[in-house]
Phi, psi and omega in degrees: 000139171239113184263151171234136173247128180237139178211158183232346182230163176307306180307316179297320179297314180299326180280347179255348189307307182293325176294321179296319182301316190270334186268332180057048182276179162290131184243125179235129180258129174264128183274052179297314168248130189247002188271345182267153183230005184301341185251016188307333186254012188254316191271150177264335181218153180226138176246113175275143183265125182287152173297133184197139178295330172268087186297317186288325174296320178295323176298314178303308183293325179294314184292315186289334180267333183255332183296321184312317183297337185267340181249011183304318185266001176283152172257326188226135176241131186243130176227159176232144170086212196223020187268172180299321179299322178292311188294307182291330176294315177288333174293320181294314181300316178299316181289342171268003178066036173264151175290126185259128187238120181244124175264138187074040180283154173085358176291138187212143163247343186056030172233101187291348175270349183217107352275149179248132006264010193298320185300315182292317178308312176308307182297322178289321179298321183295339181283339179241013179275135178268329182227116183253120176258106183267146180287337184203178176294332184302308181295319179300316177299317183301315181293319180303315182292341183267355184053045177289156175273167180095174179273145182237127177228147179253121190229355187083192182245130187297335179295336176294330172297318181290318173307310178302323184293336181285338175058044183272129180293149182255132178214182183224098179260175181276054169225152183242136181261134182228134175221135170218128181205354188294140182302324182292345180262357184300320182292338183252010191301316185296316181292328180289318176295321179294322174299316180288327177299316181294321178300322179297319179295316185286338184235069189294344182280350185245137176267121182261103186267107178260112179270117184288157173269149182301340183300119186292326179296316176297318182299319177300318179295320182296311178308320187280319188247004183241044189292343179264358183272153170269096195273126179242147170286163175310140184241160178288170190299318182291326174292326176297315183294319177303315177296321179293314187291346179246010186270166173285314180198179188232142170236117193200163167242009180273132177286322178301317179296323175303316182290318185291317181295324182290321180295331181265001176079033180256145176282142185238129169254122181257113180273066179216159176294323178202164184224148175279348177272064192283348186263359172284126189279313189274068181205162178231123183267125174050062189286143173276339182221137176238125178237137177270357180277072181235150180280166161282126181263168173296150176303140180266130181242032176303326183252028172101180184241023174092031174233025186294320184300314182297316173307317181293318185291325181294326178288319183299322185275002176241008181235156182262000000 
């Protein structure tokens, strides 16, 4: 067997990093996000995305035209998550009769507008996947009710392996961690930032740390309407986890941060209409009120306890 691992965004790389370390596959980076450098020693090939007003179509055409040369000799192609990079890479692999392997399979909101376009990508990926690695029994059940073909395994979420490897102590300081980047929130971004700014004014004893997204338009809105927020440029992953491990609570629209914060026992305010992380208990979806007076909870193991990579590798070497 010859494996290829393909990723297009920083979160995808982080969730695949330890698997790459242990599996030693061919690694291809899709340059869907170009600003991060944490993977500089990992990938063998890179696919650049041309400038195009229709960004998602540009990603798709670049992958479908350039990727075949890099996976010609592979038997199995592994992708993670729900991005355009994951969808088009597995579509390309499927069309080349490669075995398609999807990590973080089965997550669903069943609302193709929330998140858009990720929910539709997930559902389409599941129709062409041969091996589904699910974070929990909930996602496996979703795939079962959809009558997908292929083998289904419950392995947990690989990002927790990386968080666990940092061995960072957990405490509760008077700061709140905030991230916002989802496309479905872009039209309401100004009002969301104003709301968060008002929270900072109403809670002067807390430091609201807003980690900006690389998108310059979003960053400009934060700079203009979030003057009471403690604005931070994007940070490397270990620093992010240190901030998560020491915060009072989290305000986010990120799926990955929901998983990480839950694993660290933090209460989560999810600024989305709905979320595919339905089994996380200590969270509030689309909250009308946000309070920082929340306890430190026990670590949440809904998505495993940090041994997902070993489970995936064990399965990969026992299947054809």
